TORMISE-73163 format. One line per 5 residues: for each residue x, y, z of C-alpha. Coordinates in Angstrom, 2 decimals, decimal comma, m for minus. Example, Ala and Ser with C-alpha at 12.3 -4.5 7.8 and 13.67 -1.06 7.14 Angstrom:
<nodes>
12,30 m4,50 7,80  13,67 m1,06 7,14
</nodes>
This chain:
<nodes>
0,04 m0,43 m0,42  1,61 3,46 m0,87  1,93 6,82 1,25  m0,83 8,16 m1,40  m3,54 5,20 m0,91
m2,64 5,71 2,45  m4,20 9,29 2,40  m6,56 8,59 0,26  m8,24 6,01 2,63  m8,20 8,38 5,66
m10,07 11,30 3,45  m12,88 8,15 2,78  m13,20 8,35 6,84  m14,42 12,34 7,13  m17,71 13,22 6,17
m16,87 15,93 4,80  m13,43 14,51 1,80  m15,14 11,39 0,75  m13,78 10,13 m3,18  m16,24 7,20 m5,16
m14,90 7,54 m8,46  m17,19 4,50 m10,44  m20,08 6,25 m8,90  m19,06 9,84 m10,86  m19,12 8,23 m13,07
m21,82 6,83 m13,68  m23,86 10,14 m12,50  m21,85 12,05 m15,06  m22,72 8,99 m17,85  m26,29 9,46 m16,61
m26,61 12,53 m16,51  m25,76 13,08 m20,16  m28,73 10,62 m21,75  m31,80 12,47 m23,20  m34,41 11,09 m20,90
m32,00 12,21 m18,29  m32,26 15,39 m18,91  m35,63 15,61 m19,64  m36,68 14,56 m16,79  m34,03 16,62 m14,26
m33,08 19,99 m16,38  m36,50 22,10 m15,63  m35,44 21,51 m12,19  m32,70 21,91 m11,82  m33,28 25,52 m14,54
m36,21 25,83 m11,09  m34,21 25,80 m8,65  m31,24 27,96 m9,82  m33,57 29,94 m11,64  m34,70 31,75 m7,91
m31,24 32,01 m6,81  m29,74 35,46 m6,61  m27,13 37,62 m5,38  m24,25 35,45 m3,38  m25,55 32,08 m3,80
m24,91 28,60 m2,14  m24,94 25,41 m4,36  m25,03 22,90 m2,05  m23,85 19,07 m3,41  m22,86 20,96 m6,39
m22,34 16,93 m8,20  m20,52 17,93 m11,22  m21,34 21,02 m11,96  m25,03 20,21 m13,76  m26,80 23,66 m12,16
m23,95 25,81 m13,12  m24,87 26,84 m16,79  m28,68 27,33 m15,19  m27,00 30,83 m13,02  m28,54 34,46 m14,20
m25,83 36,35 m14,80  m28,21 39,56 m14,93  m29,31 38,11 m10,56  m26,25 35,59 m9,51  m23,21 37,96 m8,40
m21,18 34,24 m6,99  m21,50 30,90 m6,71  m20,16 29,38 m3,80  m20,08 25,53 m4,16  m19,62 23,01 m2,14
m19,90 19,53 m2,48  m17,89 16,23 m0,37  m17,27 14,09 m2,69  m13,56 14,61 m5,03  m14,43 12,25 m7,91
m17,08 14,66 m8,16  m15,63 17,53 m7,87  m13,28 16,50 m10,69  m16,26 16,94 m12,72  m17,30 20,19 m11,53
m14,52 21,88 m12,50  m14,56 20,34 m15,84  m17,46 22,83 m15,94  m16,27 26,33 m13,68  m15,31 27,15 m16,90
m19,01 27,22 m19,26  m20,96 28,94 m16,41  m21,81 32,62 m17,09  m21,80 33,79 m13,63  m17,96 32,97 m11,19
m17,66 29,59 m10,08  m15,12 29,03 m6,35  m15,33 25,20 m5,57  m14,93 23,84 m1,69  m14,63 20,12 m0,77
m17,04 20,45 2,40  m20,38 18,57 3,63  m23,45 20,19 3,97  m24,03 19,42 7,84  m20,57 21,29 8,06
m20,17 24,53 6,21  m17,13 26,42 5,96  m18,68 29,59 5,90  m19,20 32,75 8,84  m22,78 32,89 9,23
m24,67 35,13 7,68  m23,04 34,98 4,67  m24,87 34,08 1,39  m28,62 35,89 0,23  m29,47 32,70 m0,71
m28,92 28,49 m1,69  m29,72 25,66 m4,14  m29,98 22,52 m3,41  m30,77 20,11 m5,95  m31,08 16,30 m5,64
m28,74 15,88 m3,00  m30,76 15,30 0,55  m30,88 11,70 m0,38  m27,95 11,17 0,10  m26,85 13,39 2,64
m26,30 12,03 6,07  m28,15 13,67 8,54  m30,05 16,39 6,44  m31,98 17,52 9,16  m28,24 19,53 10,52
m27,46 20,01 6,76  m31,03 22,00 6,55  m29,34 23,35 10,54  m26,18 24,56 8,57  m27,90 26,07 4,84
m30,33 27,97 7,58  m26,97 29,38 9,18  m25,43 30,32 6,62  m28,09 32,48 5,18  m28,65 35,91 5,89
m31,33 36,92 8,14  m34,74 36,57 6,11  m33,10 35,19 3,04  m34,06 31,88 1,16  m33,16 28,53 m0,32
m34,39 26,43 m2,69  m34,01 22,45 m2,45  m34,98 20,36 m5,06  m34,78 16,70 m4,38  m36,98 12,92 m5,77
m36,00 10,63 m3,48  m36,69 7,58 m2,33  m35,74 6,27 1,71  m36,62 5,62 4,82  m36,34 9,42 6,83
m38,72 11,78 5,36  m37,04 13,81 2,91  m39,14 17,01 1,22  m39,26 17,71 m2,62  m39,54 21,34 m2,01
m38,45 23,31 0,78  m38,16 27,14 1,18  m37,08 28,33 4,24  m37,06 32,55 5,34
</nodes>
């Protein structure tokens, strides 16, 4: 076992830094399918289309929301994703976005920003894979400026409740 492999193995144990290259490759392929795009693109358009000001994107995944941000409404996007394999795909899409986007590897349960940093937050198809969705929503609320909103869109089936669309005020 090389030192590089040992480092990667340690990183996998931290929820804010995970590595699933097989899933990331599958999701990248799956997201390009015509049927998938017809189903999910309208959801992404609505979620990202509601964003304004300085935006937090939770669970950026492979960056498929990036092209939907309106430069007339959005100053910049701080995108967070815990999976480094997904971030590699997202990094490729940053240059195609119409707004500045910064990528950060972290989990929604422990966001690395100060209180009241963001004007709006977007989470698309992410809370089904979050270990503690309630803590994730608390963190989003914490980093949003008072009175601002979050737009979450999820489609999932799981044992724990998962909201389809949530607005935080």
